[in-house]
C-alpha positions, 0 to 999 in steps of 0.5 A, a space after each residue: 460229442 462232437 461232430 467234426 465232420 460238420 461244414 467248418 469244423 476244419 477251418 475253425 468255424 462252429 462245431 455242431 454237437 449231438 446230444 448223447 441221447 440222439 447218439 443212443 437212440 440211433 440204431 447201430 450195429 457193433 461187429 467187435 465187442 468183447 463178452 468178458 470186457 464189459 461186465 458191470 462192476 456189481 456183476 463182478 463183484 456178487 458173481 465173485 462173492 457166489 464164487 468165492 473167488 476172493 482176488 478182486 483188488 476191491 469189491 466196492 463196485 465204484 471203485 472196481 469200475 475206476 480200476 478197470 477203466 484206469 488199466 483200459 485207458 493207461 495206454 500202457 502194454 497190451 498185458 496192463 490192458 488185459 488185467 481185468 480180464 484175469 477176474 471177468 474171467 474168473 467170475 464166468 465159470 458157471 452156467 448161471 454166471 455166463 448166461 447172466 453176464 450174456 444177457 445183461 451185455 445185449 441189455 446194455 447194448 440194446 440200452 445203447 442202440 444197438 440193434 445187432 451185434 457180434 460178440 466174441 469170447 474164447 469158451 476155453 477160458 469158462 472151463 475151469 470149473 468143470 464146464 465142457 466147451 459146449 455148456 460154455 456156447 450154450 449159456 451164452 446162447 441163453 443169455 443172448 436169447 433172454 435179451 433178445 426176447 426182451 429188448 429186440 436185440 440180435 445178438 451172434 457169437 464168435 468162439 475165439 481161439 488164443 495165439 498161445 494156445 494149440 486148441 485152435 482147431 478145436 475151438 474152430 470145430 466148435 464154431 461150426 457145430 454151433 454155426 446153426 445155433 447163434 455162432 456165425 464166426 471163429 477168431 483168432 485172439 491175443 498176443 501177436 507178438 510171438 505168435 503168428 497165424 501161420 501157427 494156427 494153420 
């Protein structure tokens, strides 16, 4: 990585470079991360096998990682960017699976030098196999607590409502109910076009 703020960098002078190890070692705060947007490809494949989910584009973790990265960096529409989320959400449908993803999220962030993170997700997406909203939030909390205990990172949840749904009040109330148990915020997420914030007053 290059530090373009160094002296002379704008006039074509020498550029300072910073080793990746130095960047990782620096303590960082992350205020916008998506729980269902950063799963390890191998975890997706393993959870899919456990659940009998057969719609992955590939069961090879390396290929799945390349596919997801291509979708995320294609520069296309938001819908193309969000394609991998269909698979990550599909495998986050059990308490054990959600807890694992939350723990690995904290583990990965800690290894990148993050000391405090606020991680957002929409609990309603993780109720497809019978979990209720509270069980989803509790599973995330357990995973975060394990990562905090092992790595010393501080992890907090942001509950997201979806712009194209009508249950945003319920999501806000869920966030308030868990305000003393690791939830620090409420968000409205999803496609903005055609879904103005005033619809969620």
